[in-house]
C-alpha positions as CSV (number, residue, x, y, z in Angstrom):
1,M,-15.4,5.4,16.5
2,P,-14.6,2.2,18.4
3,E,-17.5,-0.1,19.0
4,I,-18.4,-0.7,22.6
5,Q,-18.6,-4.4,23.3
6,L,-20.2,-5.2,26.7
7,S,-19.6,-8.6,28.2
8,G,-20.6,-10.2,31.4
9,S,-23.9,-9.7,33.3
10,G,-25.4,-6.7,35.0
11,H,-24.4,-4.1,32.4
12,G,-26.9,-1.4,31.8
13,W,-27.3,2.1,30.5
14,I,-24.9,3.5,33.1
15,E,-21.9,1.5,31.8
16,R,-22.8,2.1,28.2
17,W,-23.3,5.9,28.8
18,C,-19.9,6.1,30.6
19,L,-18.0,4.2,27.9
20,S,-19.6,6.4,25.2
21,K,-18.4,9.5,27.0
22,I,-14.9,8.1,27.2
23,V,-15.0,7.4,23.5
24,K,-16.1,11.0,22.8
25,A,-13.4,12.5,24.9
26,F,-10.5,10.2,24.1
27,G,-11.3,8.4,20.9
28,G,-8.1,7.8,19.0
29,A,-5.9,7.9,22.1
30,P,-3.5,4.9,22.4
31,F,-4.8,3.3,25.6
32,E,-7.4,0.8,26.5
33,V,-10.1,0.7,29.2
34,R,-11.0,-2.5,31.0
35,L,-13.9,-2.9,33.4
36,W,-14.2,-5.1,36.5
37,D,-15.7,-8.0,34.6
38,G,-13.2,-8.0,31.7
39,T,-15.1,-5.7,29.3
40,R,-12.6,-4.0,27.1
41,L,-12.8,-0.7,25.2
42,T,-10.0,0.0,22.7
43,L,-9.8,3.6,21.6
44,S,-7.2,3.4,18.9
45,D,-5.8,1.2,16.2
46,E,-2.3,1.9,17.6
47,P,-0.8,-0.4,20.2
48,P,-1.9,0.8,23.6
49,V,0.7,2.4,25.9
50,A,-1.3,1.3,28.9
51,V,-4.5,-0.3,30.1
52,I,-6.8,1.5,32.6
53,E,-8.5,-1.0,34.8
54,V,-11.6,0.3,36.4
55,R,-12.6,-2.0,39.3
56,D,-16.1,-0.9,40.2
57,R,-19.1,1.1,38.9
58,A,-18.7,4.0,41.2
59,A,-15.1,4.5,40.1
60,L,-16.2,4.5,36.4
61,V,-19.0,7.1,37.0
62,A,-16.5,9.3,38.9
63,L,-14.0,9.0,36.1
64,V,-16.6,10.2,33.6
65,L,-18.2,12.9,35.6
66,R,-15.0,14.6,36.9
67,P,-12.1,13.0,34.9
68,E,-9.2,14.6,36.7
69,L,-10.5,14.0,40.2
70,G,-12.1,10.7,39.3
71,F,-9.0,9.3,37.8
72,G,-6.6,10.7,40.5
73,E,-8.7,9.7,43.5
74,G,-9.6,6.3,42.0
75,F,-5.9,5.6,41.2
76,A,-4.8,6.6,44.7
77,A,-7.4,4.4,46.3
78,G,-6.5,1.4,44.1
79,R,-10.0,1.4,42.5
80,I,-8.3,2.3,39.2
81,E,-5.2,0.5,38.2
82,V,-2.8,1.2,35.3
83,Q,-1.1,-1.7,33.5
84,G,1.8,-0.4,31.3
85,D,3.5,3.0,31.0
86,L,1.9,5.5,33.4
87,V,3.8,8.5,32.0
88,G,2.9,7.4,28.5
89,L,-0.7,7.1,29.5
90,M,-0.8,10.6,31.0
91,E,0.8,12.0,27.8
92,A,-1.9,10.3,25.7
93,I,-4.6,11.6,27.9
94,N,-3.2,15.2,27.8
95,R,-2.9,15.1,24.0
96,A,-6.5,13.7,23.6
97,W,-7.9,16.2,26.1
98,E,-6.2,19.2,24.3
99,K,-7.6,18.0,21.0
100,A,-11.1,17.5,22.3
101,Y,-11.2,20.7,24.3
102,P,-8.9,23.3,22.7
103,P,-8.4,26.7,24.5
104,S,-11.0,28.4,22.3
105,A,-13.7,25.9,23.5
106,R,-13.0,26.4,27.2
107,R,-14.8,28.8,29.5
108,H,-12.8,31.6,30.9
109,L,-11.1,30.9,34.2
110,D,-12.7,32.4,37.3
111,R,-9.5,34.3,38.4
112,G,-11.1,35.7,41.5
113,R,-10.5,32.5,43.4
114,Q,-6.8,32.3,42.5
115,G,-5.1,33.7,45.5
116,A,-4.7,33.1,49.2
117,S,-4.5,35.1,52.4
118,T,-1.4,34.9,54.5
119,A,-3.0,32.4,56.8
120,T,-4.3,30.3,54.0
121,S,-0.9,30.4,52.3
122,R,0.7,29.0,55.4
123,N,-1.8,26.1,55.6
124,N,-1.3,25.4,51.9
125,V,2.5,25.3,52.3
126,H,2.2,23.1,55.4
127,R,0.2,20.5,53.5
128,H,2.9,20.0,50.9
129,Y,6.3,21.2,52.0
130,D,6.0,20.1,55.7
131,L,5.4,16.4,54.9
132,G,8.9,15.9,56.4
133,N,12.5,16.5,55.3
134,S,13.1,12.8,55.6
135,F,10.6,12.2,52.8
136,Y,12.0,14.7,50.3
137,R,15.6,13.6,51.1
138,L,14.8,10.2,49.7
139,W,14.4,11.4,46.1
140,L,15.6,15.0,45.7
141,D,19.3,15.8,45.0
142,E,21.8,16.2,47.8
143,A,21.1,20.0,48.0
144,M,17.4,19.4,48.3
145,V,16.4,21.5,45.3
146,Y,12.7,21.1,44.5
147,T,12.5,23.0,41.2
148,C,13.5,22.5,37.6
149,A,17.1,21.5,37.1
150,Y,19.3,22.7,34.2
151,Y,20.8,19.9,32.1
152,E,23.6,21.5,30.2
153,H,24.7,18.1,29.0
154,A,22.6,15.0,28.3
155,D,24.6,12.8,30.7
156,M,24.4,15.1,33.7
157,T,23.2,13.6,37.0
158,L,20.4,15.3,38.9
159,E,22.9,16.6,41.4
160,A,25.0,18.2,38.7
161,A,22.0,19.6,36.9
162,Q,20.6,21.2,40.0
163,H,24.0,22.8,40.8
164,A,24.1,24.1,37.2
165,K,20.7,25.6,37.7
166,L,21.7,27.5,40.8
167,D,24.7,28.9,39.0
168,Y,22.7,29.7,35.9
169,V,20.2,31.7,38.0
170,C,23.1,33.6,39.6
171,R,24.7,34.5,36.3
172,K,21.4,35.7,34.9
173,M,21.0,38.1,37.8
174,R,24.6,39.3,37.4
175,L,25.5,38.9,41.1
176,S,28.5,40.8,42.4
177,P,30.2,40.6,45.8
178,G,28.4,42.9,48.3
179,D,25.0,42.7,46.6
180,R,22.0,42.6,48.9
181,V,19.7,39.8,47.8
182,V,16.1,39.0,48.9
183,E,14.8,35.6,48.1
184,A,11.1,34.9,48.3
185,G,10.2,31.3,48.9
186,C,13.6,29.8,49.6
187,G,12.8,26.1,49.9
188,W,15.5,24.2,51.8
189,G,17.9,27.1,51.3
190,A,20.1,25.8,48.4
191,L,20.0,28.9,46.3
192,A,20.5,31.3,49.2
193,L,23.6,29.3,50.4
194,H,24.9,29.0,46.9
195,M,24.6,32.8,46.3
196,A,26.4,33.6,49.5
197,K,29.2,31.0,49.2
198,H,30.0,31.4,45.5
199,Y,29.1,35.1,44.7
200,G,29.9,36.9,48.0
201,V,26.4,38.4,48.5
202,S,24.3,38.8,51.6
203,V,20.9,37.1,51.5
204,R,17.6,37.5,53.4
205,A,15.5,34.5,52.5
206,Y,11.8,34.2,53.3
207,N,9.7,31.1,53.7
208,I,6.7,29.9,55.6
209,S,7.5,26.2,55.8
210,Q,8.7,25.3,59.2
211,E,10.4,22.1,58.0
212,Q,12.3,23.8,55.3
213,L,13.3,26.7,57.5
214,A,14.7,24.4,60.2
215,Y,16.7,22.5,57.6
216,A,18.0,25.7,55.8
217,R,19.2,27.3,59.1
218,E,21.0,24.1,60.0
219,Q,22.7,24.0,56.7
220,A,23.8,27.7,56.9
221,A,25.3,27.0,60.3
222,R,27.2,23.9,59.1
223,A,28.5,25.8,56.1
224,G,29.6,28.8,58.2
225,L,27.3,31.1,56.3
226,A,24.9,32.1,59.0
227,D,26.4,35.6,59.1
228,R,25.7,36.1,55.4
229,V,22.4,34.3,55.0
230,T,19.3,35.0,57.2
231,F,16.3,32.7,56.9
232,L,13.1,34.4,58.0
233,D,9.7,33.0,58.8
234,A,7.5,35.4,56.9
235,D,5.2,35.7,53.9
236,Y,6.4,37.4,50.7
237,R,3.9,40.2,51.4
238,E,5.8,41.1,54.6
239,I,9.2,41.7,52.9
240,T,10.5,45.3,53.5
241,D,14.3,44.8,53.2
242,P,15.9,47.1,50.6
243,C,17.9,45.0,48.1
244,D,19.8,45.1,44.9
245,V,18.5,41.8,43.6
246,F,15.1,40.0,44.2
247,V,14.8,36.3,43.3
248,S,11.9,33.8,43.5
249,V,12.3,30.3,42.3
250,G,9.2,28.1,42.3
251,M,7.1,30.4,44.5
252,L,4.9,32.3,42.0
253,E,2.8,29.3,41.4
254,H,1.6,29.7,45.0
255,V,0.9,33.4,44.9
256,G,-2.2,33.2,42.7
257,S,-3.2,35.8,40.1
258,H,-5.4,37.6,42.6
259,H,-2.3,38.7,44.5
260,Y,0.1,39.5,41.7
261,A,-0.5,43.2,42.4
262,A,0.8,42.6,45.9
263,L,3.9,41.0,44.6
264,G,4.5,43.9,42.3
265,T,4.2,46.3,45.2
266,V,6.8,44.4,47.1
267,L,9.2,44.6,44.2
268,E,8.8,48.4,43.9
269,R,9.2,48.8,47.6
270,V,12.4,46.9,48.0
271,L,14.4,47.1,44.7
272,H,17.2,49.7,44.4
273,P,15.7,52.5,42.2
274,A,18.9,52.8,40.1
275,H,20.0,49.3,39.5
276,G,17.5,46.9,41.1
277,R,17.0,43.7,39.2
278,G,15.6,40.2,39.7
279,L,14.5,36.9,38.4
280,L,11.2,34.9,38.6
281,H,11.4,31.2,37.9
282,F,7.9,29.6,37.7
283,I,5.7,27.0,36.1
284,G,3.3,28.6,33.6
285,R,1.0,27.9,30.7
286,N,0.5,29.1,27.1
287,H,-3.2,29.8,27.8
288,R,-5.2,30.4,30.9
289,R,-6.8,27.5,32.7
290,P,-7.1,26.2,36.3
291,F,-4.5,24.0,37.8
292,S,-5.4,20.3,37.8
293,A,-8.3,19.8,40.1
294,W,-6.8,16.6,41.6
295,A,-3.4,18.1,42.1
296,E,-4.9,21.3,43.7
297,R,-7.0,19.2,46.1
298,H,-4.4,16.6,47.1
299,I,-0.9,17.9,46.2
300,F,-0.7,21.6,45.7
301,P,-3.6,23.4,47.4
302,G,-4.1,26.9,46.0
303,A,-1.7,26.4,43.1
304,Y,-2.1,28.3,39.8
305,A,0.3,28.4,36.8
306,P,0.0,31.7,35.0
307,V,0.5,32.8,31.4
308,L,3.3,35.3,30.8
309,S,0.9,38.1,30.0
310,E,-0.6,37.9,33.5
311,V,2.8,38.3,35.1
312,F,3.9,41.1,32.7
313,T,0.7,43.2,33.1
314,E,0.0,42.6,36.8
315,V,3.4,42.3,38.4
316,F,5.8,44.3,36.2
317,E,3.8,46.9,34.2
318,P,2.1,48.8,37.1
319,H,5.5,49.4,38.7
320,N,7.5,50.3,35.5
321,L,9.7,47.2,35.7
322,S,11.4,46.2,32.5
323,V,11.4,42.6,31.2
324,L,15.0,41.9,30.2
325,D,15.1,38.3,29.3
326,V,12.6,35.4,29.0
327,E,13.6,31.7,28.7
328,N,11.5,28.6,28.6
329,L,13.1,25.5,30.2
330,R,10.2,23.1,29.7
331,L,12.3,20.3,28.4
332,H,14.6,20.6,31.3
333,Y,11.6,20.0,33.6
334,V,10.7,16.9,31.7
335,R,14.1,15.4,32.5
336,T,13.9,16.7,36.1
337,C,10.5,15.0,36.7
338,A,11.8,11.8,35.1
339,D,14.8,11.8,37.4
340,W,12.6,12.5,40.5
341,L,10.2,9.7,39.5
342,A,13.0,7.2,39.0
343,R,14.5,8.0,42.4
344,F,11.1,7.9,44.1
345,E,10.5,4.4,42.6
346,R,13.9,3.2,43.8
347,R,13.1,4.3,47.4
348,L,9.6,2.9,47.6
349,P,10.3,0.7,50.6
350,D,11.5,3.8,52.5
351,V,8.5,5.9,51.4
352,R,6.2,3.1,52.5
353,A,7.9,3.1,55.9
354,L,6.8,6.7,56.3
355,F,3.4,6.8,54.7
356,D,0.5,4.5,53.7
357,E,-0.1,2.9,50.2
358,K,-2.6,5.6,49.2
359,F,0.1,8.3,49.7
360,V,2.6,6.2,47.6
361,R,0.2,5.8,44.7
362,M,-0.8,9.5,44.9
363,W,2.8,10.7,44.7
364,R,3.6,8.3,41.9
365,L,0.8,9.7,39.9
366,Y,1.8,13.3,40.7
367,L,5.4,12.8,39.6
368,A,4.3,10.9,36.4
369,S,1.6,13.3,35.5
370,S,4.0,16.2,36.0
371,Q,6.5,14.7,33.6
372,A,3.7,14.2,31.1
373,A,2.4,17.7,31.5
374,F,5.7,19.2,30.6
375,S,6.5,16.7,27.8
376,T,3.1,17.5,26.1
377,G,3.4,21.2,26.5
378,D,0.5,21.5,28.9
379,L,2.9,23.1,31.4
380,Q,5.8,25.4,30.7
381,L,8.7,26.5,32.8
382,F,9.6,30.2,32.5
383,Q,12.6,32.2,33.8
384,V,12.0,35.9,33.5
385,V,14.8,38.4,34.3
386,F,13.6,41.9,35.1
387,G,14.9,45.2,36.3
388,V,14.1,48.9,37.1
389,A,13.5,50.9,34.0
390,A,16.2,53.5,34.7
391,D,19.1,51.0,34.8
392,N,21.7,51.9,32.1
393,T,24.3,49.5,33.3
394,L,22.7,46.5,31.5
395,P,25.0,44.2,29.6
396,R,24.6,44.5,25.8
397,T,24.8,40.7,25.2
398,R,23.9,37.5,27.0
399,H,27.6,36.4,27.3
400,H,27.4,36.6,31.1
401,Q,24.7,33.9,31.1
402,A,27.1,31.4,29.5
403,A,30.4,32.4,31.1
404,R,30.5,30.1,34.1
405,D,33.1,32.0,36.2
406,V,31.6,35.5,35.9
407,G,30.9,36.9,39.3
408,R,32.1,33.8,41.3
409,V,34.3,34.5,44.2
410,M,35.2,30.8,45.1
């Protein structure tokens, strides 16, 4: 165990206790902690990927008592600084935390709080997605896709990878001209417009973000697709439109496990009883645990990343829906987050023109910690294809997923 060397004046039992707790939780991790007077704590014999500079006693105590909140809020406020590789630091912290507190040692998650009423959901969405289209336009791709891209080739740009993701989702759902599609949580409308334009389907897309809906409707009008794509201001629980295909990309994280039964009821209500099918694309985990306390408070209020068993037993099983295909695109999200972070950093002057420095630091940490969470396996990215149990028209192979022109009309 590293020896704690205290220098300077004024150190007492509080500093010594805090540093001993850091050693216990993160001993062996390749980073260094430096206090406001130059005191240094090295946790590993390996070269440090970064140095955490704690600039006052209150920030140190908060870091120890509630690590996620203490680090995130301290960093955003400038009371904690990171010298070195921020993504590498977050990866080191994740690995050390997983080793110190494996799943078997954690208390069971209180799942009763994981869910939100319609009114609360609208407020949660407003706090994140209604920050302004001008902000997201700075660092997302041209189509404004805010979910995991699909890098078929290592040298793909973010734009190309997001286009490939949209097409991949369509192929997985076996879209055909004339299909009626319902999309829950449509973002800025990229998937809905792609489905209508390239696969000849009609789409009713639901969202409760005012900024996103305004943008999506404008894009539909510009593309001449307003007659085939309807964007509706309504919660997923209000969906009643009969459909052949149901798709949700990046919304399940906001549903919360307490409301999975409600989502399952919607699927049973709207899917065609003979050939209804769909796809859920969502951030998940390998074991149950709450979302990051800092991210939930400051970035994604009400968020929860489920394990597959929760989705299977609470969304699909009660309604006799068959799981047809499961794929984990975790490494694609590592690359997506890296591209987002790089683009965000390149547009810092423009971000600062819109928001204050605390916001800039908060979002830098969010994007970096997201990349680290996927690279260390703390988070997963699942695509689950499902369908009604009685459908006997299912393909016998997965060839349709790889064949790029299957189903496309233009």
